[in-house]
C-alpha positions in Angstrom: 139.5 87.3 138.7 142.4 84.4 139.4 143.6 82.3 136.6 142.0 79.1 136.3 143.8 76.0 134.8 141.3 73.5 132.6 139.1 76.4 131.1 137.6 75.9 127.8 135.4 78.0 125.3 131.9 77.3 125.0 130.6 79.3 122.1 127.6 80.1 120.3 128.4 76.6 118.2 127.6 74.6 120.9 124.3 76.9 121.4 122.8 76.5 118.1 123.6 72.7 118.2 121.5 72.7 121.6 118.6 75.2 120.4 116.8 72.2 119.0 116.1 71.0 122.4 115.0 74.2 123.9 112.2 75.0 125.8 111.5 78.0 127.7 113.5 78.3 131.1 110.5 79.3 133.2 109.1 75.6 134.1 111.6 73.6 135.5 115.1 72.8 135.5 114.4 69.4 133.9 112.1 71.3 131.2 114.9 74.3 130.9 117.0 74.1 127.3 119.8 75.5 125.7 122.9 76.7 127.4 120.9 76.0 130.3 120.6 72.9 130.5 124.3 73.2 130.8 124.5 75.1 134.1 124.9 72.1 136.5 125.0 75.1 139.4 121.9 76.2 139.1 120.4 72.8 139.6 122.5 71.8 142.5 121.9 75.4 144.0 118.2 74.6 143.4 117.3 78.1 141.7 114.2 77.6 139.9 113.1 77.2 143.5 115.1 80.1 145.0 113.3 82.0 142.5 109.9 81.4 144.0 111.1 84.0 146.4 113.4 86.2 144.8 115.4 87.2 141.6 117.7 90.0 143.3 115.2 92.9 142.0 116.0 96.1 143.1 120.0 94.7 144.4 122.9 96.1 142.5 126.2 93.9 142.9 129.8 95.3 142.7 132.2 93.4 140.3 135.4 94.6 141.3 138.2 93.0 138.2 138.7 93.7 134.9 135.7 95.3 134.0 132.1 93.9 132.3 131.2 93.7 128.6 127.7 95.4 128.9 126.8 94.4 125.4 126.6 91.0 125.7 123.2 89.3 125.0 122.9 87.9 128.5 124.1 90.9 130.5 122.3 93.8 128.5 120.1 95.9 130.5 121.4 94.4 133.7 125.1 96.2 133.8 124.9 99.8 135.3 127.6 102.4 135.2 130.7 101.7 136.9 134.3 103.2 136.5 137.8 102.2 136.1 140.3 102.7 138.7 143.8 101.9 137.1 143.5 102.8 133.5 143.4 99.6 131.7 139.6 99.3 129.9 139.0 103.1 130.7 135.3 104.4 130.4 132.8 103.1 133.1 133.7 99.7 133.3 131.6 98.2 131.0 134.0 96.8 128.4 136.3 93.8 129.9 140.2 94.0 128.9 140.9 90.8 130.8 142.5 87.9 129.8 139.9 85.1 128.6 140.4 83.0 132.2 140.0 86.7 134.4 137.2 88.3 132.9 134.8 89.6 135.0 132.3 89.4 132.4 132.1 85.4 133.8 131.2 86.5 137.6 128.7 89.0 135.7 127.0 86.8 134.2 127.4 84.2 137.7 125.4 87.0 139.3 122.7 88.4 136.7 122.6 86.8 133.4 119.3 87.0 131.8 119.2 83.8 129.5 118.5 86.4 126.7 120.2 85.1 124.4 119.4 82.6 121.3 116.1 83.4 121.9 115.8 82.6 125.6 118.1 79.9 126.0 121.1 81.4 127.0 123.0 82.1 130.3 120.8 82.6 133.6 122.3 84.0 136.7 121.4 83.1 140.0 120.2 86.5 140.9 118.6 87.2 137.3 116.5 90.7 138.1 120.2 92.0 140.1 122.3 94.7 138.4 126.0 94.7 138.4 128.2 97.4 138.9 131.5 97.0 137.1 134.4 98.5 138.9 137.9 98.0 136.7 141.1 97.5 138.7 143.7 95.8 136.2 146.1 97.8 134.3 148.4 96.0 131.9 147.0 92.6 133.0 147.0 92.4 136.7 144.8 93.6 139.6 146.0 96.3 141.6 145.6 97.1 144.8 144.6 100.8 146.2 142.7 101.0 142.9 140.2 97.6 144.3 140.7 99.9 148.0 139.0 103.0 145.8 136.8 100.6 143.8 135.4 99.1 147.0 134.8 102.9 148.5 133.0 103.7 145.5 130.5 101.2 145.4 129.8 101.5 149.2 129.4 105.5 148.6 126.9 104.7 145.7 124.8 102.4 147.6 126.0 99.2 146.4 125.6 96.7 149.6 126.8 93.3 148.0 130.3 93.6 146.6 132.4 90.7 144.6 135.8 90.9 144.5 137.5 89.1 141.2 140.8 89.7 142.3 143.2 88.6 144.9 146.8 89.7 146.2 149.6 88.1 148.0 149.3 90.8 150.6 147.1 93.6 151.4 147.8 96.8 151.6 147.2 99.3 154.8 144.5 101.2 151.7 143.1 97.9 150.7 142.6 96.5 154.8 141.2 100.1 155.7 138.4 100.3 152.4 137.6 96.4 153.4 136.9 97.6 156.9 135.0 100.7 155.7 132.3 98.6 153.8 132.3 96.5 156.7 130.7 99.8 158.3 128.5 100.7 155.5 126.5 97.0 155.7 128.2 95.8 152.8 128.3 92.4 152.0 131.6 91.7 151.0 132.5 88.3 148.9 135.7 86.7 147.4 137.3 83.5 146.2 139.4 82.2 149.0 142.3 81.1 146.4 143.3 78.5 143.7 146.8 77.6 145.2 145.6 75.0 147.6 148.2 72.6 145.7 150.9 75.4 145.7 151.6 76.5 149.5 148.2 77.3 150.4 149.3 80.5 151.5 146.3 83.3 152.5 145.4 85.5 149.8 143.8 89.0 150.2 141.4 90.7 150.0 139.4 86.8 151.1 141.6 86.6 154.2 140.7 90.2 155.5 138.3 90.4 158.1 134.8 90.6 157.2 135.1 89.4 153.6 133.4 86.1 153.0 135.8 83.7 151.5 134.5 81.0 149.2 136.1 77.8 148.5 134.7 75.9 144.8 133.0 72.3 144.6 132.4 70.6 141.8 129.4 68.3 140.1 129.9 66.1 143.0 129.8 68.3 145.8 133.8 67.9 146.8 136.1 70.4 146.9 138.1 71.8 144.1 141.5 70.0 144.9 143.1 73.3 143.9 141.2 75.5 146.5 142.8 77.4 149.2 141.5 75.5 152.6 142.0 76.9 156.4 140.4 78.7 159.1 139.8 81.5 157.1 137.1 79.9 154.4 133.6 80.8 155.2 130.9 78.9 152.5 131.7 76.9 149.5 129.8 76.8 146.0 129.9 75.6 142.6 133.5 76.3 141.3 133.8 73.6 138.8 133.3 73.6 135.1 131.1 77.0 135.3 129.5 78.0 132.3 128.9 81.8 131.9 129.2 85.2 129.6 132.4 86.1 128.2 133.7 89.2 126.2 132.6 89.5 122.8 129.2 88.0 123.1 131.0 84.3 123.9 130.6 81.9 126.8 133.2 80.3 128.7 133.7 77.3 130.9 136.1 77.4 134.2 137.2 76.6 137.3 138.3 78.3 140.2 137.3 80.1 143.5 136.9 83.2 141.4 133.9 81.3 139.6 132.3 80.1 143.4 132.4 83.6 144.6 129.8 85.0 142.5 127.1 81.9 143.4 127.2 83.8 147.0 127.1 87.0 146.1 124.1 86.5 144.0 122.7 84.3 146.9 123.4 87.6 149.1 121.5 89.6 146.6 118.4 87.5 146.8 118.3 87.8 150.6 118.9 91.3 150.3 115.8 91.9 148.0 113.8 89.6 149.9 114.8 91.3 153.3 115.6 94.7 152.9 115.9 95.2 156.3 118.4 92.8 157.0 121.8 94.1 157.7 124.9 92.2 156.4 125.8 90.2 159.2 122.0 88.7 159.1 122.3 88.5 155.5 125.4 86.1 155.5 124.2 84.1 159.1 121.3 83.3 156.8 123.6 81.5 154.3 125.9 80.1 157.1 122.8 78.5 159.1 121.0 76.9 155.6 124.1 75.8 154.3 124.6 72.1 153.1 127.2 71.0 155.9 129.6 69.1 154.3 133.3 67.3 156.0 133.5 67.7 159.5 130.3 69.3 162.1 130.5 72.8 162.3 133.4 74.4 160.8 135.2 72.7 158.3 139.0 73.7 157.1 137.8 72.8 153.2 134.3 73.5 153.4 133.8 76.2 155.6 130.1 75.9 156.9 129.2 74.0 153.8 127.9 74.7 150.5 125.4 77.5 150.1 121.6 76.5 149.6 119.9 79.7 148.5 116.4 78.3 148.0 116.1 76.9 151.6 117.8 80.4 153.0 114.7 82.1 151.4 112.3 79.6 152.6 113.6 80.1 156.0 112.4 83.8 156.3 113.1 84.0 160.4 115.9 86.9 160.7 118.9 85.6 162.1 120.2 87.9 165.4 121.0 91.5 164.3 124.7 91.1 166.0 125.3 88.2 163.8 129.1 88.2 163.5 130.4 88.1 160.0 133.5 86.9 160.0 133.8 83.0 160.4 133.0 82.2 164.0 134.5 78.9 165.7 131.5 77.0 166.4 128.4 76.9 164.0 126.1 79.6 164.3 123.2 77.6 166.0 125.9 77.0 168.6 126.7 80.6 169.5 125.1 82.5 172.5 123.9 85.0 170.0 122.2 82.8 168.0 120.8 80.0 170.2 119.4 82.4 172.9 116.0 82.7 171.3 115.8 78.7 170.8 117.0 78.0 174.4 114.6 80.5 176.2 111.8 79.4 173.9 112.5 75.8 174.4 112.9 76.6 178.7 109.4 78.3 178.5 107.8 75.4 176.5 109.3 72.9 179.0 107.9 75.4 181.9 104.6 75.3 180.8 104.3 71.9 180.5 105.6 71.4 183.7 103.1 73.5 185.1 100.0 72.6 183.0 101.2 68.7 184.2 101.4 69.6 187.9 98.0 70.9 187.4 96.6 68.0 185.9 97.7 66.1 188.7 96.3 68.3 191.3 93.0 67.8 189.8 93.0 64.3 189.2 93.6 64.0 192.7 91.1 65.9 193.9 88.7 64.6 192.0 89.3 60.9 193.2 89.0 62.5 196.9 85.5 63.8 195.8 84.2 60.6 194.4 85.2 58.8 197.2 83.5 60.9 199.3 80.2 61.2 197.3 80.0 57.2 197.0 76.8 56.1 198.4 77.4 53.1 201.6 77.1 49.9 201.0 73.8 48.2 201.7 74.6 44.6 201.1 74.8 43.6 204.6 71.2 44.6 205.4 68.6 42.2 204.7 
């Protein structure tokens, strides 16, 4: 996970202070208490509405980064056996050895937090019934590209179809390129933060800039793009990524900024859709997130927002399957304007117009016939007879 300035710890003290105001987090956004009240992103994404359709059950999301602290109360039961590929955390990836602002435990909480801590007033993820597979690729405090490639292949070979890449590199290795291509071929949704270098050169970062990866920018509470987010043609979607409260190592919590805090929301949104629509391919899942995103900036693709901020509740409510041939990479135009996506709608509109025209024509003919028949059957005028 890339470094995020302005990150601050929100630990047990805050949770206990808010506990007195807590109510069970099952009703509505306004009625949920504890740490959940501080999760502005869940409210912005209308998580409660989304959960009426799906909570991600049956889906496992691979989180590739520093490893995940499986002992955290809000993650217990949600972390499956993973693997360490770089000799950093060792074991099965269920320990987090990353620096405070880079922990993959942050991403895991955003994706699958259960809120069980503090008697149900902990941190919730967007897909609280999904599972997380932690895959470690850090050594000596740095992510390694080739171990990342191995982790990607391991994930898809073990049936994972949603991957959150909590790493970034200045340039990709051939192995990393090959692994991403392999995962795309295995029908995986691959998500990564677009990068936090918007103020310092704005150069593409990898794997976010690789074909087939959903590159995500971060937005704040007002919906504006975070000033340090990478921007450009490779960005695809936006998600909350400023002042994000989530799980941290050692049973703690963390509030952080950055595109690596935004990408897990998109990965979780993909998990919700994959759970609700198990027969949809990865392209259809991403296309639905694009089609239902809240548009920001310029119409169509915006260099800062991509195709807009994800709206998982809207995506789940719209159950129409996108075309199976939808492109996974960012199209040049809004998907609804592309030939594949627009064809069914256009054909339906044309058919409707033809039908209306035929009906109208028939009605006109019938009206004319009625006038003729009536005029022929009218009795003669006898007013001139005495």
